[in-house]
NUDRENFI-211423 format. One record per residue (C-alpha): residue number from 1; chain; z, x, y. Coordinates in nm, 3 decimals, padded with zeros to 5 digits, m for minus. Layout:
<nodes>
+-----+---+---------+---------+---------+
:   k : c :       w :       u :       v :
+-----+---+---------+---------+---------+
: NUM : A :       Z :       X :       Y :
...
+-----+---+---------+---------+---------+
</nodes>
This chain:
<nodes>
+-----+---+---------+---------+---------+
:   k : c :       w :       u :       v :
+-----+---+---------+---------+---------+
:   1 : A :  04.256 :  18.324 :  10.043 :
:   2 : A :  04.318 :  18.636 :  09.871 :
:   3 : A :  04.023 :  18.751 :  09.743 :
:   4 : A :  04.238 :  19.075 :  09.505 :
:   5 : A :  04.379 :  18.778 :  09.300 :
:   6 : A :  04.098 :  18.574 :  09.252 :
:   7 : A :  03.898 :  18.844 :  09.145 :
:   8 : A :  04.185 :  18.971 :  08.912 :
:   9 : A :  04.208 :  18.617 :  08.748 :
:  10 : A :  03.787 :  18.718 :  08.718 :
:  11 : A :  03.885 :  18.982 :  08.513 :
:  12 : A :  04.173 :  18.837 :  08.305 :
:  13 : A :  03.950 :  18.573 :  08.269 :
:  14 : A :  03.643 :  18.797 :  08.137 :
:  15 : A :  03.850 :  18.953 :  07.898 :
:  16 : A :  03.975 :  18.625 :  07.733 :
:  17 : A :  03.683 :  18.551 :  07.672 :
:  18 : A :  03.706 :  18.229 :  07.938 :
:  19 : A :  03.428 :  18.387 :  08.194 :
:  20 : A :  03.022 :  18.419 :  08.119 :
:  21 : A :  02.815 :  18.582 :  08.340 :
:  22 : A :  02.460 :  18.552 :  08.437 :
:  23 : A :  02.215 :  18.339 :  08.555 :
:  24 : A :  02.071 :  18.235 :  08.200 :
:  25 : A :  02.352 :  18.190 :  08.042 :
:  26 : A :  02.522 :  17.990 :  08.299 :
:  27 : A :  02.286 :  17.779 :  08.327 :
:  28 : A :  02.321 :  17.683 :  07.969 :
:  29 : A :  02.693 :  17.652 :  07.994 :
:  30 : A :  02.641 :  17.406 :  08.271 :
:  31 : A :  02.419 :  17.209 :  08.071 :
:  32 : A :  02.609 :  17.231 :  07.755 :
:  33 : A :  02.892 :  17.093 :  07.960 :
:  34 : A :  03.153 :  17.369 :  07.883 :
:  35 : A :  03.162 :  17.473 :  08.256 :
:  36 : A :  03.523 :  17.444 :  08.447 :
:  37 : A :  03.423 :  17.619 :  08.761 :
:  38 : A :  03.064 :  17.780 :  08.848 :
:  39 : A :  03.080 :  18.147 :  09.157 :
:  40 : A :  02.780 :  18.220 :  09.301 :
:  41 : A :  02.760 :  18.549 :  09.550 :
:  42 : A :  02.754 :  18.475 :  09.851 :
:  43 : A :  02.435 :  18.699 :  09.868 :
:  44 : A :  02.261 :  18.505 :  09.644 :
:  45 : A :  01.918 :  18.355 :  09.713 :
:  46 : A :  01.873 :  17.989 :  09.844 :
:  47 : A :  01.705 :  17.889 :  09.503 :
:  48 : A :  01.979 :  18.026 :  09.342 :
:  49 : A :  02.227 :  17.854 :  09.556 :
:  50 : A :  02.008 :  17.512 :  09.586 :
:  51 : A :  01.937 :  17.540 :  09.172 :
:  52 : A :  02.355 :  17.636 :  09.089 :
:  53 : A :  02.474 :  17.340 :  09.358 :
:  54 : A :  02.258 :  17.082 :  09.217 :
:  55 : A :  02.337 :  17.116 :  08.846 :
:  56 : A :  02.712 :  17.148 :  08.967 :
:  57 : A :  02.711 :  16.834 :  09.220 :
:  58 : A :  02.535 :  16.636 :  08.920 :
:  59 : A :  02.797 :  16.718 :  08.676 :
:  60 : A :  03.087 :  16.711 :  08.936 :
:  61 : A :  03.150 :  17.075 :  08.856 :
:  62 : A :  03.338 :  17.273 :  09.161 :
:  63 : A :  03.098 :  17.542 :  09.304 :
:  64 : A :  03.210 :  17.806 :  09.541 :
:  65 : A :  02.995 :  18.074 :  09.706 :
:  66 : A :  03.263 :  18.366 :  09.728 :
:  67 : A :  03.176 :  18.797 :  09.726 :
:  68 : A :  02.860 :  18.976 :  09.677 :
:  69 : A :  02.692 :  19.071 :  09.367 :
:  70 : A :  02.935 :  19.411 :  09.345 :
:  71 : A :  03.263 :  19.256 :  09.389 :
:  72 : A :  03.185 :  18.979 :  09.091 :
:  73 : A :  03.014 :  19.241 :  08.921 :
:  74 : A :  03.320 :  19.497 :  08.885 :
:  75 : A :  03.552 :  19.211 :  08.847 :
:  76 : A :  03.369 :  19.167 :  08.493 :
:  77 : A :  03.318 :  19.479 :  08.390 :
:  78 : A :  02.941 :  19.475 :  08.528 :
:  79 : A :  02.743 :  19.656 :  08.813 :
:  80 : A :  02.626 :  19.384 :  08.972 :
:  81 : A :  02.650 :  18.942 :  08.895 :
:  82 : A :  02.503 :  18.732 :  09.104 :
:  83 : A :  02.671 :  18.372 :  08.900 :
:  84 : A :  02.973 :  18.318 :  08.716 :
:  85 : A :  03.049 :  18.003 :  08.494 :
:  86 : A :  03.491 :  17.973 :  08.370 :
:  87 : A :  03.506 :  17.754 :  08.075 :
:  88 : A :  03.905 :  17.741 :  08.097 :
:  89 : A :  04.053 :  17.442 :  08.247 :
:  90 : A :  04.351 :  17.660 :  08.331 :
:  91 : A :  04.179 :  17.997 :  08.439 :
:  92 : A :  03.980 :  17.721 :  08.690 :
:  93 : A :  04.247 :  17.574 :  08.848 :
:  94 : A :  04.402 :  17.859 :  08.910 :
:  95 : A :  04.104 :  18.013 :  09.095 :
:  96 : A :  03.952 :  17.657 :  09.244 :
:  97 : A :  04.355 :  17.669 :  09.454 :
:  98 : A :  04.355 :  18.020 :  09.549 :
:  99 : A :  03.971 :  17.973 :  09.675 :
: 100 : A :  04.057 :  17.674 :  09.836 :
: 101 : A :  04.342 :  17.824 :  10.020 :
: 102 : A :  04.313 :  17.909 :  10.411 :
: 103 : A :  04.359 :  18.294 :  10.546 :
+-----+---+---------+---------+---------+
</nodes>
């Protein structure tokens, strides 16, 4: 996986208005059916991982547990972020394919 590319895509998606972040907003977006891809930081609590994992599995939304909260935050222009959601199919496919690549 090319983490720099993924983080760069997250930044592009943020500037394009296709990435939302924060636990409440991500949950609301998933429930509204607008989520195309969810990324939860690897250092998130087990409860958060389980909560979003169950929501995404039920709705068949790809979910990844990557990066730490500070890397996700920096990519999105915030101090730190534990959860982000992509609402655009193109960005979701590009990021998903990069995350699935082996090192």
